[in-house]
C-alpha positions as CSV (number, residue, x, y, z in Angstrom):
1,X,52.6,104.6,-27.3
2,X,52.3,100.6,-27.3
3,X,48.8,98.8,-27.2
4,X,49.2,97.9,-23.3
5,X,50.3,101.4,-21.9
6,X,47.2,101.7,-23.3
7,X,44.7,103.6,-20.8
8,X,41.9,100.8,-19.3
9,X,39.8,102.9,-17.9
10,X,39.5,105.3,-21.2
11,X,37.1,104.3,-24.0
12,X,39.0,105.3,-27.4
13,X,37.3,107.2,-30.7
14,X,39.6,106.3,-33.9
15,X,38.2,108.8,-36.2
16,X,39.4,109.2,-39.9
17,X,41.5,112.9,-39.4
18,X,41.7,114.3,-42.6
19,X,38.0,114.2,-42.3
20,X,36.1,117.2,-41.8
21,X,33.5,116.0,-40.5
22,X,35.2,113.0,-38.3
23,X,36.9,116.2,-36.6
24,X,33.6,118.1,-36.4
25,X,31.8,115.0,-34.3
26,X,34.8,114.8,-31.9
27,X,34.7,118.7,-31.2
28,X,30.9,117.6,-30.2
29,X,32.6,113.7,-28.9
30,X,35.0,116.9,-26.5
31,X,32.5,119.0,-25.8
32,X,30.2,117.2,-25.1
33,X,32.6,114.4,-22.3
34,X,31.6,115.6,-19.0
35,X,32.6,111.8,-17.4
36,X,35.8,112.6,-19.5
37,X,35.5,108.9,-20.4
38,X,36.8,109.1,-24.1
39,X,40.4,109.7,-25.6
40,X,41.5,109.6,-29.3
41,X,43.2,108.6,-32.3
42,X,43.3,109.0,-35.6
43,X,43.4,106.0,-37.8
44,X,45.7,107.1,-39.7
45,X,48.8,107.4,-37.0
46,X,51.0,105.4,-36.5
47,X,49.3,104.1,-32.4
48,X,45.4,104.3,-34.6
49,X,47.2,101.4,-37.3
50,X,48.6,99.5,-34.0
51,X,45.1,99.3,-32.1
52,X,42.8,98.4,-35.8
53,X,45.9,95.7,-36.6
54,X,45.5,94.7,-32.7
55,X,42.2,94.0,-32.3
56,X,41.3,92.5,-36.2
57,X,39.9,94.9,-38.6
58,X,42.0,95.9,-41.9
59,X,42.4,99.0,-42.8
60,X,41.9,98.7,-46.6
61,X,38.4,98.0,-45.5
62,X,37.2,101.0,-42.5
63,X,36.9,103.9,-43.8
64,X,34.9,104.5,-40.6
65,X,34.5,105.8,-37.1
66,X,36.0,103.3,-34.5
67,X,35.2,103.1,-30.5
68,X,37.7,100.2,-28.8
69,X,36.7,99.5,-25.2
70,X,40.5,98.4,-24.4
71,X,40.2,94.5,-22.4
72,X,36.8,94.2,-23.1
73,X,35.4,95.2,-27.3
74,X,35.6,97.7,-29.7
75,X,32.0,98.8,-31.4
76,X,31.6,100.3,-35.3
77,X,30.7,102.6,-37.5
78,X,26.1,103.2,-36.6
79,X,27.0,100.7,-33.4
80,X,30.1,102.9,-32.2
81,X,28.7,105.2,-33.0
82,X,25.5,105.2,-30.8
83,X,27.6,103.9,-28.0
84,X,29.2,106.9,-27.6
85,X,26.4,109.3,-27.7
86,X,24.9,106.6,-24.9
87,X,28.0,107.6,-23.2
88,X,26.7,112.0,-23.1
89,X,23.4,110.9,-20.5
90,X,20.6,113.1,-20.7
91,X,18.2,113.9,-23.9
92,X,21.4,112.4,-25.8
93,X,19.6,108.4,-24.2
94,X,16.5,109.4,-27.1
95,X,18.9,109.2,-29.6
96,X,19.5,105.2,-28.5
97,X,15.7,105.3,-30.0
98,X,17.5,104.3,-33.2
99,X,18.5,100.7,-31.8
100,X,15.3,99.6,-33.5
101,X,16.6,100.2,-36.9
102,X,18.5,97.1,-38.2
103,X,22.2,96.7,-38.1
104,X,22.1,96.5,-42.0
105,X,20.1,98.7,-42.5
106,X,21.6,101.4,-40.2
107,X,24.7,100.8,-41.5
108,X,23.7,102.1,-44.9
109,X,23.0,105.1,-44.0
110,X,26.4,105.6,-42.5
111,X,28.0,103.9,-45.2
112,X,26.5,106.4,-47.1
113,X,27.8,109.2,-45.8
114,X,30.6,107.9,-44.8
115,X,31.7,108.1,-48.8
116,X,30.6,110.9,-49.7
117,X,31.7,112.3,-46.4
118,X,34.6,114.5,-48.5
119,X,32.6,115.4,-50.8
120,X,29.8,116.9,-48.8
121,X,32.3,118.0,-46.2
122,X,35.7,118.4,-47.5
123,X,39.4,117.2,-46.2
124,X,42.3,118.8,-44.3
125,X,46.0,118.6,-45.3
126,X,46.8,116.3,-42.8
127,X,46.0,115.1,-39.4
128,X,44.2,118.1,-36.5
129,X,46.8,118.9,-34.1
130,X,44.6,119.8,-31.0
131,X,45.1,122.6,-28.6
132,X,46.9,122.5,-25.7
133,X,43.5,122.5,-23.3
134,X,43.3,118.9,-25.3
135,X,46.6,117.8,-26.7
136,X,46.2,115.4,-23.0
137,X,42.7,113.9,-24.7
138,X,44.7,112.6,-28.0
139,X,46.7,109.2,-28.2
140,X,49.9,108.7,-29.4
């Protein structure tokens, strides 16, 4: 798949495909994505690397989740997490309260967790392979 072929009507979540915490987060998003808003791409994949390069993020400087809205914007770190949760609606909109914290504080907490995620949650040898039912939610 090429950048021009990305679905413009979906928000794309780029995630660390070997991180257990990140994979659990993807499963959480899939479970709560009742409006079918999101598609997923591992940062380490060929398409993930193309998207990161396209939006101008240096892969060496990101170990975070990236939310990419083709033709609109991209978000990463704490802002991406809050933007994703905002799509769930319902009780999850209460988590928008965290936007009262300055971005540098929210990103500091995010970076602390990101830095320790392999130590705390472990790491897989390879990217997650989606089940046949979930395969359509992952872009390659």
